[in-house]
C-alpha positions in Angstrom: 0.0 0.0 0.0 1.2 3.4 -0.9 2.3 5.6 2.0 3.5 9.2 1.6 5.5 11.3 4.1 6.2 15.0 3.6 8.9 17.0 5.4 10.8 20.2 5.0 8.2 22.7 6.2 9.2 25.5 8.5 8.8 29.1 9.5 10.6 31.3 7.1 10.8 35.1 6.4 9.5 36.5 3.1 12.0 36.0 0.3 13.3 32.9 1.9 13.5 29.3 0.5 12.5 25.9 1.5 12.7 22.5 -0.1 9.8 20.1 0.7 10.2 16.3 0.2 7.6 13.7 -0.3 8.9 10.2 0.3 6.9 7.2 -0.8 6.9 3.7 0.5 5.0 0.5 -0.3 5.2 1.1 -4.1 7.6 2.1 -6.8 6.9 5.8 -7.3 8.1 5.9 -10.9 4.7 4.7 -12.0 2.9 7.5 -10.2 2.0 11.1 -11.0 2.5 13.2 -7.9 0.8 16.4 -6.9 1.6 19.0 -4.3 -1.4 20.7 -2.6 -1.7 23.5 -0.2 -4.4 23.7 2.4 -5.3 27.0 4.1 -8.0 27.2 6.8 -11.2 28.6 5.4 -9.9 28.5 1.8 -9.8 24.8 1.1 -7.1 22.7 -0.6 -5.8 23.4 -4.0 -3.1 22.1 -6.4 0.3 23.9 -6.3 2.2 21.7 -8.7 2.0 18.4 -10.5 4.7 16.2 -12.0 4.4 13.3 -14.4 5.7 9.9 -13.4 8.6 10.1 -15.7 9.4 13.7 -14.6 9.2 15.1 -18.1 6.0 17.1 -17.6 5.0 19.4 -14.8 2.6 22.3 -14.2 2.3 25.0 -11.5 -0.3 27.3 -9.9 0.0 30.6 -11.6 1.0 32.4 -8.4 4.1 30.2 -7.9 5.4 30.0 -11.5 9.0 31.1 -11.6 9.4 30.6 -7.9 8.6 26.9 -7.3 10.2 23.9 -9.0 9.0 20.4 -8.7 11.4 17.5 -9.3 11.7 13.8 -8.6 14.3 11.2 -7.9 12.6 7.9 -8.6 15.6 6.0 -7.5 15.0 7.5 -4.0 11.2 7.2 -4.3 11.1 11.0 -3.6 9.5 14.1 -5.1 10.7 17.5 -4.1 9.2 21.0 -4.2 11.8 23.7 -4.2 10.2 26.9 -3.0 12.1 30.2 -3.6 11.2 33.8 -3.0 8.5 32.8 -0.6 5.6 35.1 0.1 3.1 35.2 3.0 0.4 34.0 0.7 2.4 30.7 0.3 1.6 29.9 3.9 -0.3 26.6 4.4 -0.1 22.9 5.0 1.6 21.3 2.0 0.6 17.7 1.2 1.6 15.3 -1.6 -0.7 12.8 -3.3 0.0 10.3 -6.0 -1.9 8.4 -8.6 -0.8 5.9 -11.3 0.0 7.5 -14.6 1.9 7.3 -17.8 5.4 8.7 -17.8 4.4 11.9 -19.7 0.8 12.3 -18.4 -0.6 15.1 -16.3 -4.2 14.5 -15.2 -6.8 17.4 -15.1 -6.4 17.4 -11.3 -3.4 15.9 -9.8 -5.1 14.1 -7.0 -4.9 10.5 -5.9 -6.5 8.4 -3.2 -3.4 8.5 -1.0 -2.1 11.5 0.9 0.7 12.3 3.3 0.1 13.9 6.6 1.3 17.3 5.4 4.0 19.7 6.4 3.4 23.3 7.7 5.0 26.2 5.8 4.7 29.6 7.4 6.0 32.7 5.7 6.1 35.6 8.1 8.3 38.2 9.6 
């Protein structure tokens, strides 16, 4: 059974950087499309980034384009989200989710049945 564990969240000042990790166990992650979602109280949960199982295709929420980069190391069963030039509006709980997918495929919504527990990112002075 697929299990996902996120890490890397922290309190950081505006303009700072963080790298989030999503480590999978129980399956070989190279067959899974992986999404990063942000949840903010009162605003719901929405997709921040999505990466195809082969790593060749990705997409981003408009507000994070040029600042966030998603990548994966399938040999380590890990997907990363590099977050640069962080802004207060990036604050939230970041979770990863995975669903089976072809190496190049990005689904309309990058949401699977399995989720990690999330990691808190707070951008504040």
